[in-house]
C-alpha positions, -999 to 999 in steps of 0.1 A, spaced: -479 397 -335 -478 432 -351 -450 441 -374 -432 473 -383 -437 489 -417 -404 473 -428 -419 438 -420 -398 431 -389 -417 417 -358 -421 442 -330 -404 439 -296 -404 421 -272 -388 395 -294 -354 379 -288 -326 395 -307 -317 363 -326 -352 362 -341 -350 398 -352 -316 391 -367 -330 361 -386 -359 382 -399 -334 408 -413 -314 381 -430 -346 365 -444 -357 398 -459 -324 414 -469 -300 385 -475 -322 356 -485 -350 378 -501 -377 353 -491 -414 360 -495 -430 362 -460 -464 355 -475 -454 322 -490 -476 292 -480 -453 266 -495 -442 239 -470 -406 231 -463 -383 212 -487 -385 174 -481 -355 152 -489 -361 122 -511 -356 88 -495 -321 83 -510 -308 116 -497 -325 111 -463 -308 77 -460 -274 92 -469 -279 120 -442 -289 94 -416 -259 73 -424 -235 103 -420 -250 110 -386 -252 73 -375 -233 78 -343 -252 110 -334 -285 93 -341 -276 62 -320 -265 82 -290 -294 107 -291 -321 81 -297 -329 73 -260 -330 110 -250 -352 118 -280 -376 91 -267 -375 105 -232 -382 141 -243 -411 130 -264 -425 111 -234 -424 144 -214 -443 165 -241 -464 140 -260 -495 145 -238 -495 182 -248 -495 172 -285 -459 181 -293 -437 161 -317 -399 160 -313 -374 164 -342 -337 159 -343 -319 178 -371 -283 175 -384 -259 204 -386 -275 215 -419 -310 216 -405 -322 183 -421 -346 163 -399 -330 129 -394 -350 116 -365 -386 122 -354 -411 112 -327 -449 118 -330 -480 102 -318 -502 86 -345 -531 107 -334 -515 139 -345 -492 126 -372 -514 138 -401 -517 173 -387 -480 176 -381 -472 163 -416 -495 189 -431 -478 216 -411 -444 205 -424 -433 186 -393 -420 153 -406 -389 132 -411 -368 145 -439 -379 181 -438 -350 206 -443 -352 237 -421 -326 259 -437 -328 297 -431 -320 303 -467 -351 285 -479 -376 287 -449 -365 319 -432 -369 323 -394 -379 290 -379 -369 270 -348 -341 248 -362 -326 274 -386 -325 302 -360 -308 279 -335 -283 269 -361 -275 305 -367 -276 318 -331 -261 286 -315 -284 291 -284 -317 276 -272 -348 296 -281 -385 294 -290 -398 306 -323 -435 311 -315 -462 314 -341 -458 348 -358 -421 348 -350 -418 326 -380 -409 344 -412 -430 326 -437 -468 325 -435 -468 287 -439 -455 282 -404 -471 310 -383 -494 285 -366 -464 265 -352 -445 269 -319 -410 255 -320 -387 253 -290 -352 242 -300 -317 239 -286 -283 232 -302 -263 200 -296 -225 205 -296 -197 180 -300 -167 178 -276 -147 201 -299 -174 228 -299 -188 221 -333 -225 217 -340 -238 182 -342 -274 193 -348 -305 207 -332 -332 191 -309 -367 206 -314 -401 202 -298 -429 216 -319 -467 218 -317 -493 227 -343 -516 244 -317 -506 263 -286 -516 294 -266 -507 328 -282 -485 339 -252 -450 329 -260 -443 326 -223 -464 295 -223 -434 278 -240 -409 285 -213 -411 250 -197 -409 232 -231 -378 252 -240 -362 243 -207 -370 206 -212 -355 207 -248 -324 225 -236 -320 199 -208 -323 170 -232 -299 186 -256 -273 188 -228 -279 152 -219 -272 142 -256 -240 163 -255 -228 147 -224 -236 112 -237 -217 120 -270 -188 134 -250 -185 103 -228 -186 80 -259 -161 101 -278 -137 105 -249 -135 68 -239 -99 58 -234 -89 92 -220 -89 108 -186 -124 123 -179 -134 147 -152 -171 152 -144 -178 182 -122 -207 201 -107 -211 228 -80 -235 205 -61 -221 171 -50 -253 151 -57 -253 160 -95 -217 150 -103 -227 116 -118 -262 121 -131 -261 157 -145 -225 170 -145 -222 207 -154 -187 204 -167 -168 177 -186 -131 177 -193 -111 150 -212 -73 148 -216 -47 124 -229 -18 107 -210 3 138 -216 -23 160 -200 -33 177 -233 -69 189 -232 -88 170 -259 -124 177 -253 -148 200 -233 -185 202 -231 -200 236 -238 -203 247 -201 -166 238 -195 -156 256 -227 -175 288 -216 -160 286 -181 -124 283 -193 -128 311 -219 -142 333 -192 -114 326 -168 -84 325 -192 -96 344 -222 -86 314 -244 -87 277 -240 -58 262 -221 -38 235 -239 -31 214 -207 -52 202 -179 -24 213 -155 -33 249 -163 -68 244 -150 -63 221 -119 -33 213 -98 -17 181 -111 -11 168 -75 -48 173 -67 -58 154 -99 -35 125 -89 -52 124 -55 -86 120 -72 -75 90 -93 -92 65 -70 -125 74 -86 -142 86 -54 -162 119 -55 -142 148 -40 -139 185 -40 -114 201 -63 -101 237 -65 -90 253 -98 -58 271 -101 -61 306 -85 -87 293 -60 -117 310 -75 -131 277 -89 -143 250 -65 -162 220 -79 -173 186 -67 -158 161 -92 -152 125 -101 -122 114 -121 -124 84 -145 -91 69 -155 -86 53 -190 -98 18 -191 -89 9 -227 -71 23 -258 -84 56 -270 -96 43 -303 -134 41 -301 -149 7 -307 -172 9 -337 -206 -5 -343 -204 -41 -356 -166 -44 -352 -151 -71 -329 -126 -58 -304 -90 -58 -316 -81 -90 -298 -110 -108 -314 -104 -97 -350 -98 -121 -379 -59 -120 -383 -62 -109 -419 -84 -79 -410 -62 -70 -381 -31 -70 -403 -49 -50 -430 -59 -25 -404 -24 -22 -390 -9 -16 -424 -37 8 -435 -32 30 -405 5 32 -412 1 41 -449 -27 66 -443 -6 88 -421 19 89 -450 -7 106 -472 -13 75 -493 -49 70 -505 -65 37 -494 -87 15 -515 -108 -12 -497 -122 -40 -518 -147 -67 -507 -181 -81 -512 -212 -60 -505 -219 -57 -468 -184 -70 -458 -178 -40 -435 -158 -17 -457 -172 15 -440 -165 1 -406 -129 -7 -416 -126 29 -431 -138 44 -398 -114 23 -378 -86 35 -400 -97 72 -395 -101 67 -357 -66 53 -354 -49 79 -376 -35 113 -369 -67 128 -383 -90 111 -357 -102 145 -343 -112 158 -377 -143 151 -397 -150 117 -412 -174 124 -442 -190 96 -463 -206 95 -497 -221 63 -512 -217 68 -549 -243 41 -556 -270 55 -533 -273 90 -548 -288 97 -582 -261 106 -608 -276 141 -612 -270 149 -575 -236 134 -568 -218 164 -583 -235 190 -561 -232 168 -530 -195 162 -536 -184 196 -548 -211 219 -534 -224 249 -553 -223 287 -551 -254 308 -545 -277 308 -575 -256 282 -594 -287 266 -609 -324 267 -608 -337 257 -574 -303 261 -558 -303 276 -523 -297 314 -522 -268 307 -497 -251 280 -517 -240 247 -502 -206 234 -490 -198 201 -506 -186 170 -489 -150 177 -501 -150 210 -482 -168 194 -452 -140 169 -450 -113 195 -450 -86 184 -425 -101 150 -421 -111 119 -441 -135 116 -471 -148 80 -475 -161 73 -510 -181 41 -509 -188 22 -541 -164 44 -561 -169 21 -590 -204 36 -595 -191 71 -599 -199 85 -634 -170 90 -657 -175 128 -659 -172 131 -621 -141 108 -621 -123 135 -641 -132 163 -616 -123 141 -586 -90 133 -601 -82 169 -604 -91 175 -568 -68 147 -556 -40 159 -578 -42 196 -570 -58 197 -535 -83 223 -547 -121 222 -552 -143 244 -573 -180 244 -562 -205 245 -590 -209 281 -603 -180 294 -582 -154 316 -598 -125 306 -576 -111 273 -565 -106 266 -528 -78 246 -511 -88 215 -492 -66 191 -471 -83 157 -472 -73 121 -470 -93 98 -493 -104 63 -486 -124 46 -514 -142 13 -513 -159 -9 -539 -172 -44 -545 -165 -41 -582 -134 -53 -601 -119 -19 -610 -91 -34 -631 -118 -50 -654 -137 -17 -655 -105 1 -665 -100 -24 -693 -135 -19 -707 -133 19 -703 -159 24 -676 -134 36 -650 -104 60 -655 -71 43 -654 -53 74 -639 -79 76 -611 -76 39 -604 -39 43 -597 -45 76 -579 -69 61 -553 -52 27 -551 -20 38 -534 -26 11 -508 -51 -17 -515 -68 -40 -490 -91 -69 -495 -117 -77 -468 -126 -113 -465 -163 -123 -467 -181 -131 -434 -184 -168 -443 -145 -172 -442 -138 -150 -412 -123 -166 -381 -140 -140 -358 -175 -149 -368 -184 -159 -332 -171 -126 -317 -189 -106 -344 -222 -124 -338 -219 -118 -301 -210 -81 -306 -239 -74 -330 -263 -93 -308 -252 -72 -278 -258 -40 -298 -292 -50 -311 -303 -63 -277 -293 -30 -261 -316 -12 -285 -345 -34 -273 -338 -25 -237 -333 -60 -224 -306 -87 -224 -311 -113 -252 -292 -145 -256 -288 -171 -283 -298 -208 -280 -271 -233 -291 -292 -243 -320 -297 -207 -332 -260 -200 -329 -252 -231 -350 -276 -218 -377 -257 -185 -377 -223 -201 -377 -232 -225 -405 -249 -200 -428 -230 -188 -460 -239 -151 -455 -241 -138 -491 -250 -103 -476 -221 -105 -451 -221 -83 -420 -250 -62 -431 -271 -93 -435 -260 -105 -401 -271 -73 -385 -305 -73 -401 -310 -110 -392 -302 -104 -356 -323 -72 -355 -353 -92 -367 -346 -120 -343 -344 -97 -313 -377 -81 -323 -396 -114 -325 -380 -136 -299 -398 -144 -266 -383 -150 -232 -350 -132 -240 -336 -161 -260 -333 -163 -298 -342 -197 -311 -339 -211 -347 -376 -203 -354 -369 -166 -346 -343 -163 -374 -352 -153 -409 -364 -183 -430 -334 -183 -453 -310 -189 -423 -330 -218 -411 -330 -232 -447 -293 -227 -449 -288 -248 -418 -309 -277 -433 -292 -274 -467 -261 -291 -452 -281 -324 -453 -286 -325 -415 -320 -333 -401 -330 -305 -376 -353 -327 -355 -327 -354 -350 -300 -330 -342 -321 -312 -316 -331 -344 -299 -295 -358 -295 -287 -351 -258 -249 -356 -261 -248 -332 -290 -269 -307 -272 -246 -310 -241 -216 -303 -262 -231 -272 -278 -243 -259 -245 -208 -262 -230 -191 -246 -260 -216 -217 -261 -213 -212 -223 -175 -210 -226 -175 -189 -258 -162 -218 -279 -130 -222 -259 -123 -260 -261 -102 -262 -228 -128 -247 -204 -157 -265 -223 -140 -299 -220 -132 -293 -183 -169 -284 -176 -179 -317 -192 -153 -337 -173 -135 -349 -205 -102 -342 -222 -97 -318 -250 -89 -347 -274 -123 -363 -264 -141 -330 -269 -126 -326 -304 -135 -363 -313 -171 -358 -302 -174 -325 -320 -163 -341 -352 -187 -371 -346 -217 -348 -342 -207 -325 -372 -204 -294 -350 -184 -267 -368 -161 -248 -345 -156 -211 -354 -126 -205 -375 -123 -242 -385 -141 -249 -418 -149 -284 -427 -128 -299 -454 
């Protein structure tokens, strides 16, 4: 493509691309002749970025796979980037992986406009609309061979979750050849938005709507969610645009959009036609009524009724104190579920609709924690982005900042953090002015902070500042909800395999009898491995990691003798079938509860929540 004397690409080029070129030249002062590839995150930072976007990644994964299946035969790869332009998920065929990597298309690449100039991901982040950046539309010479079709993915409050992108190393010169790919990407981005919406709005009233009746369930154009008082809580982008166009601003109540009597008539769940107030909006809709409490069930967490009573009580108290502006400190062994607990506290608090931002102080090099936490101003140090970077403290403004492994934070940063907590202001590196932030802090550690205070490796004033309310999470080996947790994690891991997977009685006994030094994290990894290697949809002892099988035999029981005892096997089968409820299990065996308990003790079967003396 020819360029004007000032370096801008000539029309016809979409306006967002021209605007990006101007910023790249005038604001970012980048060199269009540079052949340097994109910045690539190191593994530690990439892991941290993926952990922050865990829910987004999990919900988007299936659609990323589907999109790649549509474009892979044309030698496209698919990238999913977060809201900062960092590639956190990636699909590519092995036959073109090397060429894509050489061209800068890889997991961990960071497509920020401030460093890479006009490119697919960065230009979508700036314009917030689907577009194709085709070959010489790219600002830097390193990328002019690529074609990148990308679309934004929005959350239910209108914020950017990230960008979905399909890119190819080779393609025809005519940019119109990319029209179909761009449409596929935009369609997949919308599917991810809808899936994220439905997950986030569980427990509320949800209205799916489309102008054509056959698309209400499969591809709704509009999604609305509101609470029991009728307050609008969430909208997908199309619904947001529709309401802004009709009202000039977003209504606060669903009754301003649709007649409440008409909504009540749609409560039976049947598809129907619904008219908006004023009569100029007519849609085919299906209304979903709340089925459970609005707090979202989190990955790896048993449902409230199944929780270990100690954890349930800790959670109840933590929610109460958090809304009183008291910082929360969670203590427990590594892998005990401290982040899951923190997320549950956030989701149940008054700040549930605001950001939940995490930083693992042990997972990031000491030299990078400061810039990640506080951010930096433009040009603050050599290699800094020309646009600067918002730190996690600013990203969490209005919401919750979760500092995992706070005991690993360097002493110098403890001082800066203490000042932020005391004054409610943050100063990015190199910035002249401090900025106010409104955050609630939840900290977690497996270390003994009191001992660290005594030996001078942790500040005493910070220890008392972050420990306004302290909660101890029990290790997995002593939790009464082990069975519920095993079933929940197995259900999640089986879902990612695309097929139902069950546990044999012998495998379940291995899991219940193991000591779990790595706690819930180790349990998840063990079941992920077992789901991957098992055959016939059933996990057996041989499918479990070797240390779990060894843990079962370490109790002094002989595995062969146990497996061959028919009465013992019948007991286990009945207990597993009835989810370890003794009454129904005894009834199915035709014996009394007392007889069941006696035989359970005779055969050395450990019931969940009842440890042997």
